[in-house]
C-alpha positions, 0 to 999 in steps of 0.5 A: 465045307459042304458038311458045315453048310449042310449042318448049318442049314439043318440047324437053321431049319430046326430053329425056324421050326421051334420059333414057329411052334413057339409063335403058335403057342403064343397065338393060342395063349393070346386067344385064351387070354382074350376069351378069359378077358371077355368072360371076366368083363361079362362077370363084372358087368353082371355084378355091376347090374346086380349092385345097381339093382340092390342099391336101387332097392335099398333106396326105395326101402329107405324112402318107404321107411321114411314115409311110414315114419312120417305117417306114424308121427302124423297119426300120433299127433292126430291121436293126441288132439282132443 
């Protein structure tokens, strides 16, 4: 009887240790996931800023091209006048 109780206590202790180790590994994995999520959020933020800057530059160039084309048309009209 005492042998069974001793064996059961030993088994409970071993399982408790395994559960604690698993809990620690889960905690570590969660920390790694949080770090990766922060890194990916930072990357997405940088890419978003780069995209906004590129789109702004594109809009500016498009406006410049439009104004230059209008100037060309005005200059051509002035050249055609006698």
